[in-house]
C-alpha positions in Angstrom: 42.3 -4.1 -125.5 39.5 -3.7 -123.0 39.7 -1.5 -119.9 37.2 -3.5 -117.9 37.9 -5.3 -114.7 37.8 -9.1 -115.1 34.9 -10.7 -113.3 37.2 -13.4 -111.9 39.3 -10.7 -110.1 36.2 -9.0 -108.7 34.8 -12.3 -107.5 38.0 -13.7 -106.1 39.0 -10.7 -104.0 35.5 -9.9 -103.0 35.1 -13.4 -101.6 38.4 -13.1 -99.8 37.2 -9.8 -98.2 33.9 -11.5 -97.2 35.8 -14.4 -95.6 38.2 -12.1 -93.8 35.3 -10.2 -92.4 33.5 -13.3 -91.3 36.6 -14.5 -89.4 37.2 -11.1 -88.0 33.7 -10.8 -86.6 33.8 -14.3 -85.2 37.0 -13.4 -83.4 35.5 -10.2 -82.2 32.6 -12.1 -80.8 34.9 -14.5 -79.0 37.0 -11.5 -77.8 34.0 -9.8 -76.2 33.2 -13.0 -74.3 36.7 -13.2 -73.0 36.7 -9.5 -72.0 33.5 -10.2 -70.0 35.2 -13.0 -68.1 37.7 -11.1 -66.0 39.7 -14.2 -65.2 40.7 -14.5 -68.9 41.8 -10.9 -69.4 45.3 -11.9 -70.7 43.6 -14.2 -73.2 41.3 -11.4 -74.4 44.3 -9.1 -74.9 46.2 -11.7 -76.8 43.3 -12.5 -79.0 42.7 -8.7 -79.6 46.3 -8.3 -80.7 46.2 -11.4 -82.9 42.9 -10.3 -84.5 44.4 -6.9 -85.5 47.7 -8.3 -86.7 45.9 -11.0 -88.8 43.7 -8.5 -90.6 46.6 -6.2 -91.1 48.7 -9.0 -92.6 45.8 -10.2 -94.8 45.3 -6.7 -96.3 49.0 -6.2 -96.7 49.2 -9.4 -98.7 46.3 -8.2 -100.9 48.1 -4.8 -101.3 51.2 -6.6 -102.6 49.0 -7.9 -105.4 48.1 -4.3 -106.4 45.7 -1.5 -105.5 42.7 -3.1 -107.2 42.9 -6.4 -105.3 43.3 -4.4 -102.0 40.2 -2.2 -102.8 38.1 -5.2 -103.9 39.0 -7.2 -100.8 38.3 -4.2 -98.6 35.0 -3.6 -100.4 34.0 -7.2 -99.6 35.1 -6.7 -96.0 33.0 -3.5 -95.6 30.1 -5.0 -97.4 30.0 -8.1 -95.2 30.4 -6.0 -92.1 27.5 -3.8 -93.1 25.3 -6.8 -93.8 26.4 -8.5 -90.5 25.7 -5.5 -88.4 22.4 -4.5 -90.0 
């Protein structure tokens, strides 16, 4: 029996993390625009809360699959964030 991590698992959860980060950063960009428009402050606060709850829920669902899927998806998230902010 091999102790290696299956490539399919790495790819699947890595892509999930990348997709989560892309959606998170898009929502963050939208959130910044709403904060700059003072007339839509309640929308900005609602989107901010929704963004945080959504990412927390997504990582909780990954954690229910195990520690390795959580770490792989978070690694994809951090990797995408680093590339996007570079």
